[in-house]
C-alpha positions as CSV (number, residue, x, y, z in Angstrom):
1,M,26.9,15.4,-5.4
2,N,26.7,14.8,-1.8
3,L,23.5,12.2,-0.8
4,T,22.2,11.5,2.3
5,I,19.9,9.4,3.3
6,S,18.0,9.4,6.7
7,G,15.4,7.5,8.8
8,H,13.1,9.2,11.3
9,H,11.1,6.0,13.5
10,L,13.1,3.8,10.3
11,E,15.9,2.0,10.1
12,V,17.3,2.5,6.4
13,T,17.7,-1.1,5.1
14,P,20.7,-0.8,1.8
15,A,17.7,-2.1,0.1
16,L,16.5,1.1,1.0
17,R,19.1,3.1,0.1
18,Q,20.1,1.2,-2.5
19,Y,16.7,2.0,-3.8
20,V,16.1,5.6,-2.7
21,T,19.8,6.8,-4.7
22,G,18.6,4.0,-8.1
23,K,15.5,6.7,-8.6
24,L,17.8,9.8,-7.4
25,D,20.1,9.2,-10.6
26,R,16.8,10.0,-12.1
27,I,16.9,13.4,-10.9
28,T,21.2,14.0,-12.3
29,R,20.3,12.8,-15.5
30,H,18.0,16.0,-16.4
31,F,20.1,17.9,-14.2
32,D,24.2,17.7,-13.4
33,Q,24.5,20.3,-11.3
34,V,23.1,18.6,-8.7
35,V,25.5,20.1,-5.4
36,D,23.2,19.0,-2.0
37,V,20.5,15.5,-1.5
38,K,19.2,15.1,1.3
39,V,16.0,12.6,2.1
40,L,14.7,12.1,5.0
41,L,12.2,8.7,5.6
42,T,10.1,8.3,8.6
43,V,7.2,6.6,9.5
44,E,3.9,8.3,11.3
45,K,3.1,6.8,15.0
46,Q,-0.5,7.5,13.7
47,K,-3.7,5.7,14.4
48,E,-5.2,5.2,10.4
49,K,-2.8,2.7,8.4
50,E,-2.7,5.5,5.5
51,K,-0.2,8.4,4.6
52,R,1.8,6.8,7.4
53,Q,4.9,6.4,5.5
54,R,6.4,9.8,4.8
55,A,9.5,10.8,2.1
56,E,11.0,14.2,2.3
57,C,13.6,15.5,0.3
58,N,15.6,18.8,0.1
59,I,18.1,19.9,-3.0
60,H,20.2,22.3,-3.5
61,V,21.3,23.2,-6.9
62,K,23.4,25.6,-8.4
63,G,21.0,28.5,-8.0
64,N,17.9,27.4,-6.0
65,D,17.3,25.1,-3.3
66,L,13.9,22.2,-3.8
67,F,11.8,20.9,-1.5
68,A,9.5,17.9,-2.0
69,E,8.0,16.0,0.6
70,S,5.6,13.0,-0.2
71,A,2.9,10.5,2.3
72,H,1.8,6.8,1.4
73,E,0.6,3.9,2.9
74,D,4.6,2.5,1.1
75,L,7.1,3.5,1.7
76,Y,9.1,2.9,-1.9
77,A,5.2,4.3,-3.0
78,A,6.0,7.7,-1.5
79,V,9.8,7.8,-2.2
80,D,8.9,7.4,-6.5
81,D,5.6,10.0,-6.1
82,L,9.2,11.9,-4.5
83,V,10.8,11.7,-6.9
84,D,8.0,12.5,-9.9
85,K,7.8,15.1,-8.2
86,L,11.6,15.9,-7.0
87,D,12.2,15.4,-11.5
88,R,9.7,17.9,-12.3
89,Q,10.8,21.1,-10.4
90,V,14.2,19.8,-11.3
91,V,13.4,20.6,-14.9
92,R,11.6,23.2,-14.8
93,H,14.3,24.4,-13.2
94,K,16.7,24.4,-15.6
95,D,14.0,25.0,-18.2
96,R,14.7,28.8,-16.5
97,I,17.7,29.0,-16.0
98,T,18.3,27.8,-19.4
99,D,18.9,30.9,-22.3
100,H,16.0,31.1,-24.9
101,Q,16.8,34.2,-26.1
102,H,16.9,33.6,-30.0
103,S,18.9,36.0,-32.0
104,A,17.2,38.9,-34.2
105,P,16.6,37.5,-37.9
106,K,19.5,39.1,-40.4
107,R,18.2,41.5,-42.6
108,M,17.3,40.9,-46.3
109,M,19.4,44.3,-48.6
């Protein structure tokens, strides 16, 4: 899995990088065919304090691309919300590609 974490108007500290990596492990635990993950952390230059911190993520899995974004006052809370959204998308994608066909019941003679 290729992981890219970048910041826009923000320096990505080692603690922040470790936090994001630890949270993204939850996604690879549910679905091991993740090819590429790109995370973008931004601080928007708005006047209001609410939802200034944004986290976006593009995930390339086998057969599909998934995208999620989250905004919050705290960057760590935005990352938590982002990972929750991505986790739901990955589990849903995994359910879709899983073979749900059952074999026909055997006939009694």
